[in-house]
KEKE-3310 file (N, C-alpha, C; in steps of 0.2 Angstrom, whole numbers, plus 5000, padded with zeros to 4 digits):
npx = (4911:4926:4940:4947:4960:4971:4967:4974:4972:4976:4976:4971:4963:4954:4947:4942:4934:4925:4918:4913:4904:4894:4889:4878:4861:4850:4841:4839:4849:4863:4871:4886:4890:4887:4897:4909:4908:4909:4922:4930:4928:4934:4947:4965:4971:4983:4994:5004:5010:5008:5014:5025:5018:5004:4988:4980:4969:4969:4980:4988:4985:4990:4981:4975:4963:4957:4948:4945:4958:4962:4971:4973:4976:4972:4966:4962:4949:4939:4921:4917:4928:4928:4930:4921:4927:4941:4953:4951:4945:4931:4929:4917:4912:4912:4927:4933:4932:4935:4949:4956:4965:4972:4988:5001:5002:4992:4977:4959:4944:4927:4909:4896:4884:4879:4891:4907:4922:4938:4953:4970:4982:4995:5005:5009:5006:5011:5006)
npy = (5240:5237:5229:5217:5212:5198:5183:5171:5157:5147:5129:5125:5134:5138:5124:5127:5137:5134:5123:5134:5138:5129:5127:5134:5139:5139:5150:5165:5172:5180:5194:5194:5182:5176:5185:5180:5167:5169:5174:5164:5155:5162:5161:5157:5141:5135:5123:5123:5132:5145:5162:5173:5185:5184:5185:5176:5165:5169:5178:5192:5210:5224:5238:5251:5262:5267:5278:5285:5287:5282:5271:5253:5238:5222:5205:5192:5182:5167:5168:5163:5165:5177:5192:5204:5221:5219:5215:5208:5201:5195:5184:5185:5198:5214:5220:5209:5199:5206:5207:5194:5181:5190:5200:5209:5224:5224:5231:5234:5235:5238:5240:5241:5248:5257:5259:5263:5253:5255:5247:5244:5232:5236:5227:5209:5198:5183:5170)
npz = (4963:4972:4967:4978:4988:4986:4996:5008:5017:5030:5032:5045:5048:5039:5038:5053:5050:5040:5048:5058:5050:5045:5056:5056:5061:5052:5052:5047:5035:5040:5035:5038:5039:5026:5019:5025:5020:5007:5007:5012:4999:4991:4995:4993:5001:5010:5015:5024:5038:5034:5027:5040:5041:5039:5042:5054:5063:5079:5078:5081:5076:5070:5063:5052:5049:5034:5031:5044:5049:5061:5072:5077:5087:5088:5089:5082:5083:5083:5085:5098:5108:5109:5119:5127:5131:5128:5119:5109:5093:5085:5070:5065:5064:5055:5054:5058:5049:5038:5039:5041:5033:5026:5023:5030:5025:5016:5009:5012:5006:5008:5009:5018:5016:5025:5031:5025:5025:5023:5025:5032:5035:5045:5054:5058:5072:5076:5088)
capx = (4915:4933:4944:4949:4966:4970:4968:4977:4970:4980:4972:4968:4959:4950:4944:4939:4928:4921:4913:4910:4898:4892:4885:4873:4855:4845:4837:4840:4856:4867:4876:4892:4891:4887:4902:4914:4906:4913:4929:4932:4926:4940:4954:4970:4972:4988:4995:5008:5007:5007:5018:5023:5013:4998:4982:4977:4964:4974:4985:4989:4985:4988:4979:4973:4954:4959:4943:4947:4965:4962:4975:4970:4979:4967:4968:4955:4947:4933:4917:4916:4933:4929:4927:4919:4932:4946:4955:4949:4939:4927:4930:4911:4912:4916:4932:4938:4929:4938:4957:4955:4968:4977:4996:5005:5003:4986:4972:4954:4938:4921:4904:4889:4877:4878:4899:4912:4927:4945:4958:4976:4986:5000:5008:5003:5010:5007:5008)
capy = (5236:5236:5223:5216:5208:5189:5180:5165:5154:5140:5124:5124:5140:5136:5120:5128:5141:5128:5121:5139:5142:5123:5129:5140:5137:5140:5156:5171:5173:5186:5198:5194:5173:5178:5187:5175:5161:5172:5174:5156:5153:5164:5160:5152:5137:5133:5117:5122:5138:5152:5167:5174:5192:5182:5186:5169:5165:5171:5183:5201:5213:5231:5239:5258:5263:5273:5282:5290:5287:5278:5263:5249:5232:5217:5200:5190:5175:5165:5171:5161:5167:5184:5194:5210:5225:5215:5218:5200:5204:5189:5185:5186:5207:5216:5221:5203:5195:5208:5205:5187:5180:5196:5199:5216:5230:5223:5236:5229:5240:5235:5245:5236:5251:5260:5262:5261:5249:5253:5245:5243:5229:5238:5223:5204:5194:5176:5166)
capz = (4969:4972:4968:4983:4987:4986:5004:5010:5024:5032:5032:5051:5048:5033:5043:5059:5048:5037:5053:5059:5045:5046:5064:5056:5063:5047:5053:5041:5035:5044:5030:5040:5037:5019:5018:5028:5016:5000:5008:5012:4993:4986:4996:4993:5006:5010:5020:5031:5043:5029:5030:5046:5041:5037:5047:5056:5070:5086:5077:5085:5070:5071:5056:5050:5047:5031:5032:5050:5051:5067:5072:5082:5088:5089:5090:5078:5084:5084:5091:5105:5110:5108:5126:5125:5133:5127:5111:5103:5089:5081:5065:5060:5063:5047:5054:5058:5042:5033:5041:5041:5026:5022:5024:5030:5019:5011:5009:5009:5004:5009:5010:5019:5015:5032:5032:5022:5027:5021:5032:5030:5039:5046:5056:5060:5077:5077:5092)
cpx = (4923:4937:4948:4955:4966:4971:4970:4975:4975:4976:4968:4962:4954:4946:4939:4933:4924:4916:4910:4902:4893:4886:4877:4865:4848:4841:4839:4847:4860:4872:4884:4895:4891:4894:4909:4913:4911:4920:4934:4933:4933:4946:4958:4972:4980:4989:4998:5005:5006:5014:5018:5019:5007:4994:4979:4972:4969:4980:4984:4990:4985:4987:4976:4968:4958:4955:4944:4954:4967:4966:4974:4974:4973:4971:4962:4955:4941:4928:4915:4922:4934:4926:4927:4924:4938:4948:4954:4944:4936:4927:4922:4909:4915:4921:4937:4937:4935:4948:4959:4959:4972:4985:4996:5006:4997:4981:4965:4948:4930:4915:4898:4883:4877:4885:4901:4918:4933:4952:4967:4980:4994:5006:5005:5010:5008:5010:5010)
cpy = (5235:5230:5222:5211:5200:5186:5173:5163:5148:5136:5122:5129:5140:5131:5124:5135:5138:5126:5127:5139:5135:5124:5132:5137:5137:5145:5161:5171:5178:5188:5195:5185:5174:5178:5183:5169:5163:5173:5168:5154:5156:5164:5154:5148:5135:5128:5119:5130:5144:5156:5172:5182:5191:5183:5180:5170:5164:5176:5190:5204:5220:5235:5248:5258:5269:5279:5287:5289:5283:5271:5258:5241:5226:5209:5196:5183:5174:5167:5169:5164:5176:5188:5202:5215:5224:5216:5212:5203:5197:5190:5185:5193:5209:5218:5215:5199:5199:5208:5198:5185:5187:5196:5206:5219:5229:5229:5232:5232:5237:5241:5240:5242:5257:5263:5259:5257:5251:5252:5243:5240:5232:5233:5216:5200:5186:5174:5159)
cpz = (4967:4972:4975:4985:4988:4994:5003:5016:5025:5033:5039:5052:5045:5036:5048:5057:5044:5043:5057:5054:5043:5051:5062:5057:5058:5047:5048:5042:5038:5038:5031:5038:5030:5018:5020:5024:5009:5001:5007:5005:4990:4989:4995:5001:5006:5016:5027:5036:5040:5031:5036:5045:5038:5043:5049:5061:5075:5085:5080:5077:5071:5063:5057:5047:5040:5030:5037:5051:5058:5067:5078:5082:5091:5087:5087:5080:5083:5088:5098:5109:5111:5115:5125:5131:5133:5120:5106:5099:5085:5074:5060:5064:5057:5048:5054:5052:5039:5033:5040:5033:5024:5025:5025:5023:5014:5013:5009:5011:5005:5011:5013:5021:5019:5032:5028:5025:5023:5025:5029:5035:5040:5049:5058:5066:5077:5082:5091)
residu = (MET:GLN:LEU:GLN:PRO:PRO:ILE:THR:LEU:THR:ARG:PRO:ASP:ALA:ASP:ARG:LEU:THR:THR:LEU:LEU:ALA:GLN:ASP:THR:GLY:HIS:VAL:ARG:HIS:LEU:LEU:VAL:GLU:ARG:LEU:GLU:GLU:GLU:LEU:TYR:ARG:ALA:ARG:VAL:VAL:GLU:GLY:GLY:GLY:ALA:ALA:ASN:LEU:VAL:THR:LEU:GLY:SER:ARG:VAL:SER:TYR:ARG:ASN:LEU:GLU:THR:GLY:GLN:GLU:ARG:GLU:VAL:ARG:VAL:VAL:LEU:PRO:GLU:ASP:ALA:ARG:PRO:GLY:THR:ALA:SER:LEU:SER:VAL:LEU:THR:PRO:ILE:GLY:CYS:SER:LEU:ILE:GLY:LEU:SER:GLN:GLY:ASP:THR:PHE:ALA:TRP:ASP:ASP:GLY:ARG:ARG:ARG:TRP:ARG:LEU:GLN:VAL:LEU:SER:VAL:GLN:ARG:GLU)
# end
């Protein structure tokens, strides 16, 4: 397993993600819920807004998939704010979970058994 870059979450994001995870219905745990829990556990939480280049909920993030070379810009959001056909991306998707807490220039790798993800954050715009 590849060592992942450190991640930083703002206190508001950490609180929102903790609330999201607490809403689990008790059914069979979804792999991404477990993955998000792991990310939350290993994150450094900062009280302020964090660095300007930090991926937070609501950030517009440009990233490159290093496996395919494809570049994309998305807005990382909570599941209830994700809208099909838009650039909004739920934090409970493989890519959304991978991006939250990273900073510009960071690379994240993850293998879900079906697909290997290697993403590099190109830019972050916070609103």
